[in-house]
Backbone bond lengths (Angstrom), bond angles and torsions (degrees), N, CA, C in turn:
res aa  C-N    CA-C-N  psi(-1)  N-CA   C-N-CA  omega(-1)  CA-C   N-CA-C  phi
1 M - - - 1.450 - - 1.438 106.04 -
2 L 1.456 111.00 126.59 1.449 115.24 178.08 1.529 117.02 -93.57
3 A 1.338 114.73 142.80 1.543 116.47 174.97 1.460 105.83 -126.87
4 K 1.339 113.97 155.89 1.504 119.26 -176.85 1.504 107.18 -117.67
5 I 1.393 110.55 131.75 1.401 116.50 -179.80 1.603 103.82 -128.41
6 N 1.294 119.18 110.78 1.491 123.98 176.29 1.646 108.03 55.48
7 N 1.279 114.04 43.94 1.503 122.59 175.43 1.526 106.97 72.71
8 F 1.306 126.61 14.67 1.401 128.88 170.98 1.484 107.95 -107.50
9 E 1.324 121.72 134.55 1.353 127.66 177.64 1.460 113.53 -97.35
10 I 1.343 119.05 134.38 1.523 124.26 170.95 1.477 107.90 -126.05
11 D 1.411 108.73 153.83 1.443 116.00 -177.94 1.495 108.09 -101.81
12 L 1.277 115.66 105.93 1.535 120.61 -173.53 1.543 110.23 -70.90
13 S 1.352 120.31 -10.90 1.355 122.13 -178.10 1.459 112.94 -81.68
14 K 1.355 119.28 -10.95 1.499 122.60 -175.49 1.520 108.09 -125.87
15 P 1.384 118.52 68.67 1.395 120.94 179.01 1.592 108.16 -76.33
16 I 1.374 115.36 144.41 1.380 126.08 177.57 1.577 111.66 -111.56
17 D 1.343 111.53 103.34 1.436 118.06 -169.76 1.534 106.63 -89.57
18 I 1.414 117.66 119.66 1.473 124.72 -177.40 1.529 106.84 -113.13
19 S 1.325 119.77 24.96 1.452 119.12 176.39 1.563 107.15 -101.30
20 I 1.378 112.44 161.00 1.430 117.89 171.17 1.523 111.88 -106.32
21 S 1.311 118.84 128.96 1.468 117.27 -173.76 1.502 109.11 -77.72
22 L 1.374 111.25 155.83 1.470 117.87 -179.18 1.564 111.14 -96.11
23 T 1.321 115.77 125.64 1.466 116.62 174.19 1.521 112.60 -128.76
24 N 1.267 115.83 176.93 1.583 117.82 176.50 1.477 111.03 -106.92
25 T 1.365 117.92 27.54 1.465 124.45 174.95 1.545 111.64 -107.62
26 E 1.277 109.92 173.92 1.446 116.60 -179.23 1.610 112.08 -70.38
27 E 1.325 112.19 -8.82 1.496 116.26 177.26 1.551 113.90 -73.97
28 N 1.389 114.43 -12.99 1.445 120.97 -177.69 1.541 110.78 -74.02
29 P 1.308 117.11 128.63 1.428 122.22 176.01 1.528 108.47 -64.45
30 I 1.422 117.55 148.96 1.483 121.89 -178.06 1.478 104.67 -141.54
31 A 1.352 111.43 141.76 1.522 119.55 173.40 1.549 104.05 -144.67
32 W 1.307 115.08 159.19 1.449 126.13 170.33 1.566 109.54 74.10
33 Y 1.329 115.47 40.49 1.543 123.19 166.59 1.458 113.30 55.29
34 I 1.303 120.75 34.06 1.439 119.66 173.82 1.549 110.02 -114.58
35 E 1.336 117.43 172.98 1.425 124.20 -179.15 1.477 113.96 -81.36
36 K 1.237 124.44 173.58 1.502 123.22 173.59 1.549 110.45 -69.74
37 P 1.379 116.18 162.96 1.395 121.96 -176.44 1.515 112.19 -62.40
38 V 1.203 121.75 157.37 1.448 124.03 171.52 1.477 111.23 -116.25
39 I 1.264 119.90 123.76 1.451 129.42 167.38 1.504 114.76 -122.12
40 E 1.312 114.09 111.03 1.595 114.62 -170.52 1.558 102.19 -149.56
41 P 1.360 111.64 153.90 1.385 122.37 -177.70 1.522 113.70 -68.27
42 V 1.316 113.80 147.67 1.571 115.73 177.18 1.601 106.34 -71.43
43 V 1.221 116.56 140.96 1.458 124.81 173.19 1.487 113.41 -117.06
44 F 1.371 116.50 125.81 1.494 119.10 169.31 1.529 103.90 -127.91
45 G 1.383 107.86 106.63 1.496 111.85 -179.07 1.444 111.89 61.08
46 D 1.350 118.05 -126.20 1.541 118.78 -176.81 1.547 106.33 -89.63
47 W 1.317 121.53 0.64 1.429 123.18 -176.57 1.521 110.11 -87.06
48 I 1.333 120.07 127.02 1.506 120.82 179.56 1.488 106.25 -127.26
49 G 1.357 110.44 129.16 1.495 119.46 -178.15 1.445 116.18 -77.76
50 K 1.425 113.24 63.73 1.493 117.75 179.19 1.509 105.15 -151.49
51 V 1.305 119.47 119.77 1.501 128.96 -173.78 1.623 106.61 -51.34
52 S 1.334 109.62 -47.76 1.552 111.03 -170.58 1.600 111.94 -68.82
53 E 1.255 114.76 -11.00 1.424 115.48 172.38 1.509 116.57 -84.88
54 G 1.354 115.59 -2.47 1.430 123.03 172.21 1.515 117.47 74.81
55 K 1.375 113.36 4.86 1.503 116.14 175.63 1.496 118.84 -111.61
56 S 1.332 113.11 10.32 1.450 118.23 -177.74 1.476 113.56 -147.89
57 S 1.335 117.08 141.48 1.559 120.33 177.79 1.482 111.54 -80.13
58 T 1.342 118.92 -10.75 1.520 119.78 -178.50 1.493 106.75 -136.78
59 N 1.362 113.85 164.31 1.407 126.01 172.64 1.574 106.36 -91.35
60 F 1.337 119.13 118.06 1.466 122.00 -170.41 1.566 111.06 -130.23
61 N 1.345 114.40 88.57 1.455 114.39 -162.53 1.545 107.95 -105.09
62 N 1.315 119.11 148.85 1.462 123.32 161.81 1.593 107.04 -94.43
63 I 1.276 111.25 148.80 1.466 115.62 176.28 1.510 114.59 -131.53
64 F 1.276 118.51 126.47 1.460 124.02 -173.57 1.559 107.00 -119.21
65 F 1.234 111.30 112.21 1.562 116.05 -178.57 1.614 111.74 -149.97
66 N 1.238 114.50 165.43 1.513 120.48 175.56 1.605 108.99 -114.97
67 P 1.203 119.45 119.02 1.474 118.32 -173.12 1.573 111.18 -64.97
68 H 1.359 116.03 -29.62 1.463 115.45 176.10 1.446 120.23 -75.79
69 G 1.386 112.76 -23.72 1.489 116.01 -179.35 1.425 122.90 -112.68
70 H 1.447 113.73 1.98 1.440 118.77 -166.69 1.598 110.28 -119.95
71 G 1.278 120.00 11.92 1.459 117.04 -177.42 1.559 113.25 147.03
72 T 1.303 112.53 -170.66 1.501 117.33 177.66 1.494 111.71 -58.54
73 H 1.382 114.46 131.20 1.450 119.82 -177.66 1.553 110.40 -154.27
74 T 1.338 116.25 153.80 1.411 123.28 -174.21 1.455 106.03 -120.23
75 E 1.344 121.88 129.89 1.383 122.92 -179.85 1.465 118.04 -133.63
76 C 1.296 116.29 151.30 1.489 117.69 -174.92 1.560 106.17 -105.62
77 L 1.439 114.52 -174.88 1.519 117.16 -178.00 1.507 108.53 -67.77
78 G 1.279 128.20 -12.87 1.352 131.19 169.46 1.514 112.42 -49.12
79 H 1.303 119.79 -26.19 1.356 128.07 -172.67 1.579 109.26 -66.13
80 I 1.342 116.83 -23.73 1.476 121.08 -174.49 1.473 112.94 -124.94
81 T 1.423 119.28 2.07 1.471 117.79 -171.16 1.574 110.64 -103.87
82 N 1.279 113.31 157.45 1.419 121.19 174.47 1.527 116.48 -60.77
83 D 1.361 110.60 -47.47 1.434 117.66 177.89 1.572 110.25 -81.74
84 F 1.291 122.03 157.10 1.422 127.60 -176.31 1.583 106.46 -84.89
85 Y 1.440 108.94 130.60 1.469 117.87 169.60 1.491 108.93 -137.48
86 S 1.268 119.18 139.67 1.381 124.42 -171.69 1.566 117.13 -106.93
87 V 1.276 117.06 129.31 1.393 120.50 -179.78 1.532 113.51 -58.82
88 N 1.423 115.40 -30.88 1.367 117.81 176.00 1.570 114.22 -69.40
89 Q 1.229 121.88 -17.67 1.439 128.37 174.93 1.490 108.38 -90.71
90 A 1.326 118.37 -34.28 1.508 120.14 -174.66 1.478 111.25 -74.84
91 L 1.339 118.28 -38.50 1.411 123.04 -172.43 1.537 109.52 -97.19
92 K 1.278 115.66 103.98 1.587 122.14 -171.53 1.531 109.60 -116.66
93 Q 1.284 118.21 -16.57 1.460 121.78 173.01 1.542 108.52 -123.36
94 F 1.291 116.00 151.17 1.496 126.72 -165.08 1.445 117.61 -127.58
95 F 1.297 118.92 -2.84 1.456 121.28 177.09 1.530 108.64 -120.87
96 F 1.391 116.61 130.56 1.458 115.06 -179.55 1.584 107.75 -146.16
97 F 1.341 111.78 153.62 1.441 117.15 174.47 1.581 108.82 -79.00
98 A 1.272 116.36 121.54 1.474 120.05 -171.45 1.593 115.47 -122.84
99 K 1.252 118.17 155.13 1.357 121.46 179.46 1.580 108.97 -124.29
100 L 1.304 115.59 123.36 1.480 118.37 175.98 1.433 113.46 -93.58
101 I 1.345 121.14 127.84 1.492 121.63 -179.65 1.514 102.66 -130.21
102 T 1.392 113.59 160.60 1.455 124.67 177.62 1.455 108.03 -125.64
103 V 1.313 119.52 125.59 1.386 126.52 178.64 1.609 115.09 -127.71
104 E 1.219 114.58 146.57 1.566 120.34 170.70 1.439 109.67 -103.17
105 P 1.384 113.40 109.15 1.533 115.64 179.86 1.553 114.88 -51.62
106 E 1.327 115.77 144.44 1.460 119.25 177.04 1.482 115.51 -90.48
107 K 1.330 116.66 135.47 1.423 122.51 177.61 1.507 111.42 -69.46
108 I 1.330 118.25 112.58 1.448 121.47 175.30 1.520 110.51 -126.05
109 G 1.291 119.47 108.38 1.465 121.00 -169.17 1.445 111.78 60.65
110 E 1.270 117.55 -121.67 1.473 120.79 -177.93 1.490 114.10 -99.25
111 D 1.362 115.50 0.71 1.444 123.32 -178.11 1.512 113.44 -108.27
112 L 1.328 114.04 158.64 1.427 125.31 170.00 1.593 109.27 -109.31
113 V 1.218 116.62 114.76 1.468 125.57 -169.72 1.420 114.93 -123.07
114 I 1.448 112.41 135.72 1.549 119.94 176.26 1.554 102.93 -87.19
115 T 1.095 123.37 120.14 1.515 127.09 -178.57 1.540 117.19 -98.46
116 K 1.270 118.12 165.72 1.578 118.68 175.38 1.475 105.93 -55.95
117 D 1.305 123.54 -46.92 1.443 121.50 -174.37 1.552 110.99 -61.60
118 H 1.206 118.43 -35.18 1.492 120.14 173.39 1.514 111.56 -57.18
119 I 1.325 117.42 -48.57 1.450 124.43 177.75 1.587 111.68 -63.37
120 S 1.246 116.39 -54.26 1.530 117.05 -174.48 1.497 110.93 -66.14
121 T 1.357 113.33 -40.56 1.544 116.77 177.05 1.598 109.92 -58.41
122 S 1.277 117.33 -47.10 1.455 124.85 -174.33 1.451 105.17 -65.50
123 L 1.286 121.15 -37.15 1.476 121.26 178.43 1.499 116.59 -88.11
124 N 1.321 113.38 5.36 1.401 121.02 178.03 1.591 113.14 54.34
125 V 1.355 109.30 41.73 1.519 111.51 177.09 1.633 103.74 -147.09
126 T 1.297 109.97 153.36 1.487 115.30 174.52 1.529 112.15 -111.47
127 N 1.284 114.74 -23.04 1.447 119.04 173.69 1.488 116.72 -109.59
128 A 1.371 117.71 124.38 1.380 114.59 -172.66 1.558 117.82 -56.38
129 S 1.267 116.48 -28.88 1.518 120.30 -174.69 1.557 108.85 -65.71
130 T 1.325 119.45 -25.41 1.406 120.36 -179.22 1.523 114.39 -64.93
131 L 1.354 118.15 -17.42 1.403 119.69 178.02 1.474 114.32 -76.13
132 L 1.321 116.87 -20.81 1.454 125.61 -173.62 1.555 110.08 -57.68
133 T 1.291 120.94 -31.16 1.413 123.09 -177.27 1.581 112.70 -86.80
134 E 1.348 110.45 -1.67 1.525 113.33 -175.15 1.500 110.82 -102.00
135 K 1.324 119.71 3.52 1.475 119.21 174.56 1.544 113.13 70.22
136 T 1.401 118.54 15.93 1.367 121.30 -175.53 1.559 108.07 -77.97
137 E 1.297 117.37 115.68 1.432 121.80 -174.64 1.580 109.81 -109.55
138 A 1.400 114.32 -25.24 1.419 120.29 179.33 1.524 110.96 -136.71
139 I 1.332 117.17 151.69 1.476 119.52 178.58 1.499 103.94 -126.07
140 I 1.328 120.08 136.58 1.382 128.80 173.41 1.515 110.80 -117.86
141 I 1.359 111.21 120.82 1.402 119.95 -174.22 1.597 113.90 -105.29
142 R 1.292 114.65 110.73 1.513 117.04 175.11 1.488 110.43 -97.43
143 T 1.392 121.36 126.53 1.364 119.48 -176.77 1.595 111.25 -99.46
144 L 1.290 115.23 152.71 1.375 122.52 169.71 1.533 117.19 -105.50
145 P 1.312 122.18 142.01 1.488 126.72 6.92 1.571 107.04 -72.61
146 N 1.278 116.23 151.46 1.523 122.27 -177.09 1.521 113.22 -114.06
147 Q 1.378 109.77 63.46 1.498 114.01 -179.27 1.479 111.26 -70.51
148 K 1.289 118.79 152.61 1.460 125.28 178.69 1.596 111.86 -65.71
149 D 1.322 116.28 -21.03 1.481 119.86 -179.02 1.559 110.49 -73.50
150 K 1.258 116.27 3.37 1.484 118.30 170.23 1.656 108.21 -63.24
151 K 1.357 110.07 -26.23 1.432 114.75 -174.63 1.573 110.14 -77.84
152 S 1.295 117.52 -9.02 1.474 117.10 -177.85 1.569 107.14 -140.71
153 R 1.299 119.68 16.32 1.481 120.93 -172.17 1.462 112.41 -70.22
154 K 1.297 122.40 146.23 1.454 127.55 172.52 1.608 107.03 -100.89
155 Y 1.201 114.92 105.62 1.487 125.19 -165.85 1.568 111.24 -88.73
156 S 1.280 118.96 -21.16 1.471 120.53 -178.10 1.503 113.93 -51.44
157 N 1.387 116.95 128.02 1.342 119.96 176.23 1.530 118.41 61.22
158 T 1.232 112.83 27.12 1.513 118.77 176.98 1.629 114.48 -107.18
159 N 1.326 114.34 -6.11 1.477 116.38 -174.29 1.476 117.48 51.69
160 P 1.430 114.18 58.87 1.443 119.67 -179.96 1.522 113.33 -60.55
161 P 1.351 120.55 160.61 1.407 125.85 174.20 1.562 109.63 -57.08
162 Y 1.368 116.06 152.05 1.470 117.32 177.22 1.607 106.40 -143.01
163 L 1.279 108.24 -179.20 1.498 117.65 -177.62 1.595 109.58 -99.47
164 S 1.291 116.57 136.00 1.402 116.69 179.83 1.478 111.53 -75.16
165 E 1.351 119.01 161.70 1.478 120.20 178.94 1.530 110.26 -64.31
166 D 1.357 123.15 -39.56 1.359 126.22 175.33 1.541 113.71 -60.95
167 A 1.239 116.89 -44.10 1.516 119.60 172.48 1.546 112.44 -58.65
168 A 1.341 119.08 -47.68 1.415 118.92 175.14 1.574 113.98 -61.31
169 T 1.263 115.20 -37.27 1.462 120.12 -178.53 1.598 107.65 -66.45
170 F 1.279 112.22 -41.68 1.522 115.80 176.21 1.532 112.00 -62.76
171 I 1.152 118.83 -45.82 1.535 121.49 176.42 1.516 110.07 -60.91
172 R 1.337 120.66 -35.32 1.360 123.02 179.08 1.624 109.80 -69.97
173 E 1.349 111.41 -45.43 1.420 115.92 -178.94 1.480 114.78 -67.84
174 S 1.360 117.04 -20.12 1.429 122.56 169.28 1.399 116.13 -74.00
175 E 1.384 117.43 -0.82 1.415 124.42 -178.64 1.532 115.89 66.02
176 I 1.355 115.83 18.83 1.483 122.46 174.83 1.562 104.38 -71.22
177 Q 1.308 112.63 130.75 1.510 116.74 -175.84 1.520 108.55 -98.71
178 H 1.211 123.40 -20.23 1.438 128.88 -170.67 1.478 116.33 -129.03
179 L 1.282 116.99 109.96 1.481 125.01 -175.84 1.537 107.49 -106.81
180 L 1.325 115.82 121.05 1.439 123.10 177.35 1.604 109.27 -121.69
181 I 1.301 115.02 135.27 1.566 118.06 -176.93 1.478 106.11 -146.71
182 D 1.385 114.64 162.98 1.447 121.77 -173.06 1.487 111.23 -104.37
183 L 1.260 114.64 32.99 1.517 121.62 -174.67 1.526 108.74 -127.56
184 P 1.200 124.51 160.39 1.525 129.06 -177.06 1.487 113.23 -69.23
185 S 1.374 114.89 -18.62 1.462 121.61 -179.24 1.508 114.81 -160.29
186 V 1.264 117.41 147.86 1.492 115.40 170.53 1.515 113.97 -75.92
187 D 1.418 111.68 -12.53 1.470 114.93 -177.89 1.369 109.92 -113.51
188 K 1.450 119.29 166.27 1.361 127.69 -174.24 1.593 105.87 -69.63
189 E 1.329 110.71 141.75 1.545 118.03 -174.58 1.550 109.24 -55.24
190 H 1.328 120.61 -51.52 1.403 120.56 -176.71 1.597 105.84 -114.59
191 D 1.282 112.16 97.59 1.559 116.30 -172.45 1.542 109.03 -129.35
192 E 1.326 118.01 20.96 1.455 122.32 177.02 1.585 114.61 58.79
193 G 1.356 110.60 26.31 1.470 116.69 -179.95 1.524 115.38 73.44
194 K 1.347 113.87 19.49 1.491 114.07 -179.97 1.482 116.06 -72.26
195 L 1.364 116.42 -35.84 1.492 130.67 173.39 1.666 103.53 46.45
196 L 1.380 114.18 56.01 1.437 116.41 -174.55 1.560 114.90 -69.20
197 A 1.269 112.60 -36.17 1.476 114.31 177.84 1.473 113.83 -74.61
198 H 1.363 123.21 -38.46 1.363 122.89 173.20 1.551 113.57 -56.65
199 K 1.363 114.19 -47.58 1.521 122.60 178.85 1.494 108.17 -60.27
200 A 1.258 114.19 -46.97 1.602 115.40 -172.24 1.563 107.02 -66.83
201 F 1.325 119.82 -41.28 1.522 122.14 -175.13 1.578 105.85 -64.19
202 W 1.380 116.02 -49.00 1.416 119.00 -173.75 1.503 113.13 -84.51
203 N 1.300 112.15 -3.95 1.529 117.57 178.79 1.585 109.00 59.28
204 V 1.287 112.61 48.03 1.470 118.16 178.89 1.515 101.61 -103.76
205 K 1.387 113.64 126.63 1.427 118.34 -178.52 1.592 111.38 -105.17
206 D 1.315 115.80 -24.63 1.455 120.93 175.24 1.517 110.82 -148.28
207 T 1.242 116.80 114.89 1.545 121.50 -169.50 1.419 110.24 -69.44
208 H 1.326 123.82 -12.20 1.489 128.85 -177.13 1.561 109.25 -98.99
209 Q 1.322 115.46 -22.91 1.492 117.05 -178.52 1.575 105.59 -141.87
210 L 1.290 115.29 96.00 1.494 116.53 -170.27 1.542 111.50 -72.29
211 N 1.319 113.64 139.81 1.402 123.60 178.41 1.601 106.93 -77.28
212 A 1.323 119.62 150.47 1.492 128.33 -171.72 1.532 106.53 -64.97
213 D 1.273 119.70 -30.07 1.405 121.12 -174.55 1.560 111.80 -97.13
214 A 1.393 120.02 14.98 1.422 121.91 172.56 1.491 108.89 -63.67
215 R 1.345 118.25 150.17 1.423 121.20 -166.07 1.560 109.52 -100.78
216 F 1.329 110.42 88.49 1.524 118.65 -171.96 1.539 112.90 -66.47
217 E 1.343 109.45 -29.69 1.623 114.00 -176.12 1.427 113.87 -87.43
218 A 1.264 116.80 -9.53 1.576 120.55 -175.85 1.400 110.82 -76.75
219 T 1.284 121.89 147.45 1.474 125.08 175.30 1.513 112.32 -129.41
220 I 1.344 115.35 154.41 1.415 123.88 163.68 1.563 115.54 -114.18
221 T 1.279 115.18 129.47 1.462 117.96 179.72 1.528 105.61 -116.52
222 E 1.364 114.30 128.84 1.486 120.22 -175.93 1.529 109.34 -122.92
223 M 1.302 113.68 164.15 1.521 122.61 172.60 1.594 108.22 66.22
224 I 1.298 120.88 44.62 1.377 127.91 173.27 1.476 109.20 -87.58
225 F 1.402 121.69 171.84 1.392 120.34 168.48 1.561 104.38 -140.40
226 V 1.298 120.31 126.19 1.458 126.67 171.55 1.553 112.68 -112.60
227 S 1.280 118.50 110.43 1.443 120.81 -173.34 1.540 108.85 -65.87
228 D 1.326 117.09 161.47 1.422 124.04 -177.46 1.474 109.85 -66.31
229 E 1.310 119.58 -22.27 1.510 125.68 -177.92 1.535 115.02 -69.63
230 I 1.332 114.51 -14.40 1.473 123.22 -173.97 1.543 104.62 -95.14
231 P 1.280 121.60 111.99 1.497 121.81 -177.20 1.465 111.17 -73.21
232 D 1.314 116.83 155.83 1.376 119.15 167.07 1.477 117.99 -61.22
233 G 1.329 120.46 156.46 1.452 116.23 178.49 1.569 113.00 140.19
234 N 1.281 116.47 -163.51 1.493 117.74 -172.66 1.566 109.17 -98.83
235 Y 1.338 114.14 139.92 1.501 130.28 177.50 1.356 113.89 -137.00
236 V 1.405 113.74 167.37 1.414 115.99 163.62 1.487 104.97 -103.50
237 L 1.349 117.64 138.49 1.466 122.48 -176.96 1.569 106.18 -112.57
238 N 1.460 111.24 131.62 1.379 118.93 168.61 1.578 105.83 -110.00
239 L 1.358 107.90 112.04 1.486 117.59 -176.55 1.514 108.07 -96.53
240 Q 1.304 119.34 106.09 1.470 124.93 -174.77 1.473 108.15 -107.65
241 I 1.358 120.10 132.60 1.463 128.33 171.81 1.476 112.34 -123.61
242 A 1.300 119.36 163.48 1.423 126.75 168.44 1.525 107.22 -82.39
243 S 1.330 116.61 153.23 1.536 117.22 -173.69 1.478 107.10 -87.33
244 F 1.295 121.10 65.37 1.464 126.69 166.61 1.453 112.78 -85.23
245 E 1.339 117.67 131.88 1.481 120.59 174.27 1.601 102.22 -90.95
246 N 1.334 108.77 85.79 1.506 121.56 -175.10 1.468 110.48 -152.83
247 D 1.367 117.06 163.04 1.433 115.28 178.86 1.500 111.06 -69.57
248 A 1.258 122.41 -18.43 1.428 127.35 177.73 1.534 113.33 -141.22
249 S 1.333 115.40 154.54 1.386 120.89 173.24 1.539 111.15 -141.79
250 P 1.454 112.87 145.95 1.456 113.52 168.84 1.547 111.84 -55.32
251 S 1.341 115.94 143.31 1.455 116.56 -170.31 1.518 109.90 -139.14
252 K 1.338 114.90 164.08 1.571 120.84 178.34 1.541 106.44 -132.42
253 P 1.233 118.04 86.34 1.528 118.98 172.51 1.491 107.88 -72.78
254 I 1.383 112.01 133.87 1.413 121.29 178.13 1.486 112.32 -125.40
255 L 1.371 118.49 131.32 1.500 121.61 -177.75 1.500 107.04 -100.35
256 Y 1.302 116.62 148.49 1.495 124.30 170.58 1.480 108.35 -130.56
257 S 1.340 115.79 128.93 1.430 120.91 173.75 1.632 110.02 -68.26
258 I 1.394 109.16 143.08 1.338 114.39 -179.36 1.531 109.80 -94.47
259 V 1.352 114.33 114.45 1.507 118.46 -168.03 1.551 112.09 -68.03
260 N 1.265 118.52 -41.67 1.478 120.80 179.13 1.417 119.02 -103.97
261 Y 1.303 117.80 31.82 1.486 123.15 -176.88 1.551 108.09 -67.04
C-alpha cells in the first residue's frame, strides 16, 4: 500500500523496524548497571495471572523495566533538566524525513568517538545550513562494527563509543530535530555528569534554568539496531512511543523506503 507524504511515496507494506524488543531473558541488552527486565504474572494468594498455570482465564503480567537501560527508547530534554518535561508532550508529530548514515568511530585516547567530520562527511556536507534544503528532519547513526550482538549486549562499564560535543552541535545547527543512534548513550559512559552531547543537541545551557531557545521538541533515540542489509540513504521515519508521562519512553522507530525519491 502506497502513501504520499509531501509528494514522496512510501510503501507502507514494507516497514523496516530498527527497534530492539524488550524481553525478560538474557538476550535483552542492558546498560547503566541494572539487571534485566522483569515480566511476571500478578499473584493474588493462590491465583496466578497466567493461563498455563490453570488458575486464570487471562495472562496478566506486571512488567518492571527501565527505558534508558533496557532497549530502544526515545527521550526529550527532560532527561537532563531540573524541571520535569515529558517526552509524551514533546513528541507530537511522528513522521519525518530521515537520513541513515554509517560511521566508524575514531580512536581518541582510550575512547571511540563519533566526530563532527564523521557526520558532515557522511551527510556529504561541510556546512550545516546546506542540509536545510534537503528536508532532513532526523538522522539515524549506525556505527561500525555492526555486530548483531548489539541486540543483546551488556554495556555497563565497557566505555562504548559516543558522540562528540562538536558533532552534536553540528546536528543541532543542521536543524535536525531527531537523533537516533545504536549506542546506549550519545555521551561517554563515565563523563562526570557533563553530558556534553545531550546538552549540545538540545541546546541546554543550564539544566536548572532553561534558556528560551532550548529545543523542547527535539528527541534522542538510543539503543536502536540497523542491520547491514539496510542501505544508507533517505527514508521516512515513523517514530512511535508509548504514552508515558516521563522523560523517556520505550519506542519503536520504523523506516520506510521512499519509492519515488
